[in-house]
N, C-alpha and C positions, 0 to 999 in steps of 0.2 A: 734680542729676540729679532727686532725688525732686519738687522742687518741677515742675521742665516734667511731668514724668510725673503731677501729680496736676492741673496746667492743661487737660494734656490731660482725664484722667479729668471735668474739670467743659464745660468747654464740651462731650464727646463727653455727660454729662451732660444735658445742660442742651435739648442736640442729640433727644437720642432722650425724653426727657421734651417737649418741643414738639413731636415725630410723637406723638407716643400721648393729648396732648392736644387735636391736628389732629384725626386718623379721632375722637377719641368728640364732637367738635364737632361732625364732619358728621354723624355717628351721630345728633345732639341734630336738626340743623338739619331730616336727612330725616325722622324720626316726626315731628316736629311737624308738615311739612307735607305730609305721609301723613296724619297726623289732622283737617284742616285740609280735603281732600277725600272725597267721594264712592268707593267704591271703595278707598282707600287702605289698608286692610284687609294686605294679602297684605306689605307692604312695611315696612308696624306689623313685620309678624310678623319679617320678614327682619330689619331693625334688633333684635327682641326677637333672637335668635340670633345680631347679632353682639354685644352688650356686653361676654359675656366677655372677649374679644377687646380691644375695647379699654378696658375694667376691667383686666385683666393685663397688659398695656403698660404703663401705669397704673401700676400699684403700684411693677412691676419698673427702673420709669426711677425713679420716688421713691426707692425701694431704691438704686439706687444712686447718687444721687444724695447721699443718708444716710452713701455708704459712703464716699466720698469728704473728709468730714473727718478721718476718721484720714493721716494722714500717712506711713500706711505706703502701699509700690509696689505690692506685692502684693496691698495692699484695692486698689488705683487701679487695679490693672491688673484685678482682679475689675468692680470698677467700668463700664469702658470695655469689659469681654466684655459684661458685663449690658444696658451701657442701648446698646452697639450694637445687641443679637441685640434690644433690646427696640424699638428702632425702626427697627428694618430694617423686623421683622414687623408693624409699625402702620403702615409705609408702605406693603408690599405691601394689609394690607388696607386701608386708604381704597383705593387704584392697582385695586382688583377693587371697591367697593363705586361708584366715582364714572363707572368703564370701567361697570357694567351698569347702572345709570340717569341715563349720561350722556343729555342730551335732546339731538336734532338741531338745536335753533334755534343 
């Protein structure tokens, strides 16, 4: 049973990390596009305000992935909760940013 819980924890941690990195990558892409464009200052300012969320969710997901290294079931449960929560927050933040700057094309 411990191995199954550990496997689930690793999968959830990787998924949470991918979601957090996706959010950070989208912010980086949006910031680069804003800097290359005249009048992109408000977008750059918005991106700067969102880096804390992106960094926090990435750090939490990395911590969850590190916690999965132990073979203790309680630590795996904590890793699942931490990675699942950070992945959900990162996904919601990414969707919010995409919705705000979605082009009509």
